[in-house]
C-alpha positions, 0 to 999 in steps of 0.5 A: 749508102749514098745514092745521090749524085756528087755535088760540085763545090767551088771555093773562092779564096784560099786565105786563112779560112779558105785554105782550111776549109779546102783542106778539111773538105779534102781530108774529111770528105767521106765523113761529111758526105755521110752527114750530107747524104751526097758526095762533096766534090771540090772542083777548084779553089779560086785564088789571086796568086797561084804561088802565094804561101798558104796555111794549108797545103792544097793540090796545085791542080785545084787552084785557079785564078779564073773565079768566074769560070769556076762558078759555072756548073757549081752546085755550091759556091763558098765565098771566102774572099772578103770585102765588097768586090769582086765578092758581090759580083761573083756571088750574084753570078753564082746565085743567078746560076742557081747555086747555093752560096756559103759566105763568111763575109760580114761586110758584104752581108751588112752592105748588100745583104738585101740584094743577095737575099732577094735574088736567092729568093727569086731563083729558089737558091739559099744563102748560108752565113753562119761564119759571118758573125762569131766565127765558130760560135753557132749564133746565126742558125739559132736566131734564124731557126731555133728562136723564130717562134720566140721574141728576142728583146735584146742582144749584147755581143762581144763580136770582135776578138781583137778589141776584146783582147786589147781591152782584156790586156788593159784590164788584167795586165795593166797595159795601155791601149797602144801597148795592148795593140802591139801585143795583139799584132805580135801574136797575130790577133790584129791586122797590120791595119787594125782600123776596122777593128778598133774603130768598131766598123767590124762590130757594126757590120755584125750588129746589123746582121744580128739585128736583122735576124733577131727583129725580122727587120732589115737593119742597114749598117748605116743605121748602126751607131758606132764608137770604137775603143781608140779613146779608152784609157788605162785610167778609165779601165782601172777606175771601172775595175775599182767600181766593179765593172769591166769595159767591153766593146759591145754590139747591142741590138734591142727593142726600144719601148716608149714611156707607156711600154709600147714598142716604138722600134728597134735599135743597133749600136756599137760602143765601149760599155761598162759591164758589171763583173758579175755578168757573164760577158765580163768573163769573156777573155782574150780573143773569144767572142760571146753573144748574150740573148734576152728572149721573152720565152727562152730567157737569157741565153749565151753563146761563147767560143772562138770568134776568129781564126782559120780553123774555128771559122772553117768549122762554121763554114763546113757546117753550112756546106753540109746544110746546103748539101742536105737541101739539095738532097731533100729538094725544093726551093731555099727558105727566104730570110724573114724581114717582114716585120718592117719595124722602125730602126731608131737612132741612138738618141731614142735609146735608154740606158744607164751612165757613169759620168766623170767630172773634174770640178772646183772643190768649193761649196755649192758645186755639187748642188749646181751639178745636180741642178743641171742633171735635173734640168735635163730630166736625167735622174742621179742614182749615186755620186762618188767624190774624191779630192784630186791630187793636182788640178784637173786638165788635159783633154776630155775622154770618150763621149766627154767634152772639154771646156779648155783651160779655165785657169781655175785655182785651188783644189779640185775634186773628181765627181763620178755620177751614176744615173738611172735609165735616161734617154741618150738624147737627154744625157747628151744635152746634159753633158753639153750643159755640164761642159759649158758650166762655170762649176765644171772644169772638165768632163773626163768621160761618159760611159754607158752601163749595160747588163744590169 
C-alpha cells in the first residue's frame, strides 16, 4: 500500500512528446504510482498556446501559459519544450528550487549540461535524460550505471532517424537524396526545416552526450567533428552496395591510442561512413536508431529500437519520472554525473580509421604508380585498388570529403580508381587527398569515405 505523499509533477511543453507524456501519466497514473511507491499528481502542463491542436486530448484546466508559476512547489519538473531558451532558464529555476528534473532536450544538455549538472549537485537534486538520445532506446542508464565498472572503448551510433530513413531509401529504393527527403517529409519523419538533421547537428549533440557518459569526461558539442549527408549521392550509395557496404550517418565516440598503444585521449565525430553489410548497424532500417558499444569486459553490445516519435519517446520520459519518484521515496541527495576522468578531447586529425577514395585519372601507363607514390609519401598504406574504364571523360564537382582540380582539359580515355587503405591518421589522409587533387595524373577526387565497423 502506498503511504508516501503524492509527488507534484509539472510538465513544460505539450508538443508531440509532452502531450503523450501527460496523457499516459493521467491514464496510467495508478499503475505508475505502484511502481514508484508514491502517487504522481500532474499539477499542470505549460504551453505557449492554450488552443493549439495536440496529439492527445488533455483537460483544459491543466493547461497554463505561466511556466514559472507552475514550477513553484513542484517535486518533479518534466521539460519537453526543446531548444535552449526558455528551457535553460526554467530548468535552472526548477533545480534551484530543489526539484528533480526530467528532460529530453539534447541541445540543452550538449550546450549547457555542465551548468545544469553542477547546480543539481549543489542542491542535491537529480537530472534525468534517458529520452535525450535514442528515443525509446535505453542507452543513457546503461552507460551511466550498468557499465560504470567497465571500460567503454568505442561507440558507433545511428542516432538520427531522419537521416537513417533517407540513406535507407537511397540504398533500398534507389531514390536520390532530394526524393528521399521529400518522402520523409510526406510521412512526417522530417521537419519542414530538416537542417539540424541532414547537416549532422542533431547527431553531434547526441554524440557529445554519449561521449561524456562513456568516458567520464566532459565533451563539449563544439569539439565534435561534424559532417552531414547533404553531399551523399545515389551513385555513391549504389557503389557502396556493390562493394559490400551501406552508407550510414554515424556518431562515433572512441578512445584514441598512440602508436605505443597508450591512451592519448578521446574523440567524438559525426559523418557518413561505409559500414560492412554484415555489421549489425547495416541492418538498421527506416527511422530506427541503434547504438553499438565495444566494452573491455562486456564485449560488443547493441541497443536498437524506435529513435523518435511521441509515444516511444514518452516511454523513456515516464521511465525517468518513475526513477525520480523512487528517489524521493528513498530519500537522500541526487547522484552527481561522473566526469572526473578529465581525458583530453582530441581533434579528428588524431583519429585513425580506414578509407575508400574514388579517383578519376587518365587511362595511361604510369598513373597508378604515381598515385601509389602519393599515398606512400604521406604515410598512408594502400590495402586494395579497384580499376574500371570510364565510359565518358570524368568531370563535375568533387564528392563529400573530396576535392576538384577543375576542368583539366584531359583528352583520351579515363579510368576510375577506388583505393582502400589500411588504418591511417585522418591528418595524414587529408594531406594525401590534397596532394592527389593537385597532382597532374588525377583529373578528379570524386569522394573520400571512412570505413567503420571492421
